[in-house]
Steps between C-alpha positions, in 0.01 A plus 500: 500500500144576409429212271180298540444131551270390223335165421332483165289214371509443126193290419607453138225346274300358788160559663165578347302794632327282761838350606652846512220629725526195725879526542483872573235436756731247668793734483311786664416279801866422572683683775813683390769500770784638291570848365511377141301667228274243340425500120304254286508486123191324361447448128405813310136407449451493879691810598196721537324236712809473723539877543131538581501216752812622678384862539587601855743214536883539530546230228589662175436377147756494215474414133718219359590690179412796278567620149746773420275697265242752628227348283437370151485194286651249747233231523482328839729747675436732795634853539631681807206742497256209509677359802490836678135535411406190692706606804830321431813677636768226448598282201735202472734532205763270358381178663709201380194345340435814296866496393494125416161445343428846355853590404511824702853640488677783674423761231125431519512492878669838512205638298248334730684644800492850355124475416415366849693780672349769279162385637620506862489119532737331740696211342603163626786435256595138460834360377727202551716236347418158363662172607762499223607854591537391863692184405734701274566762769328772295219575753644832615562617145151406388334681794716810455420527129123447552501786755725734302314452170150531633500738800837674551391782269266618773578798721565430870164675578316247287640219708251578777248328265716191444487168687760241381410127490789260448381176349749223446303341214633156582321527841154593377237232510776235499499441879865606486577795721812704508646459847447801727875559462474502120205741522688733731814487288304607191288763684820656643647503145186672368514763772869563433427531124232761569722681738780522240271629224305733730590551864489321835174666599316380192646148552407487865142625440406257222315186615637181338264207505597138449285294264584135481285240675456681828286288731385521861776257592788711362368856507632590844857398423498674157345819637747513789782586255594869516448580131181297448205732557214260414377262237320469169295194566354265240336177589477564874308824433197298383438363854403754765658314787836451315509856373438651844750266658758659264369851556544445882848345459659845566 
């Protein structure tokens, strides 16, 4: 298995430029004792600042979103070429908040995925069920359809640019966390689903991150599961000590 351990911090709509600079300064002074790849995703207005400040560092910078069109009359949006131009190599797509608040659906996300890949961007692709889906026993069906509709049109070669991030929506920012066993059960299901649509090699090589209230206190247990390859971290990513405690949980 050649898949990577990855810990990505999604800063969401937080941190001014001064706060971004200060947090990055704190992060670069932390000692990394694990083999995990470290990614941070500041807000778009601070991406250039972050890339510049992290030049020469092993910490990478991702964008939180991008538009599917190459350019044009899309006020307030940011294109893949603009991200590439400021040094971004990775973009988060399909985050549960984008789906819930901005009505992004599988069809739109498939377009975004295609655009990102055509520009050579790596994608952290997010998906996951809501509480009702889980209670009604539909969580596997929801996850399978989100994957099939948005990314299973890709070739197996293109999967080298894909990182999966399973987000049980009911465990984001709620303080609820899926148990490590629930996380492993779903991650194993995801890997099996990829294997059935592609092949075992593709399934074994894709990193699957868990995104649902990962904290320093629970990271080690969650990351110890065989199919959990890292985390997409929200709140804890805004504190350097907490974030690096999670990075070093491997």
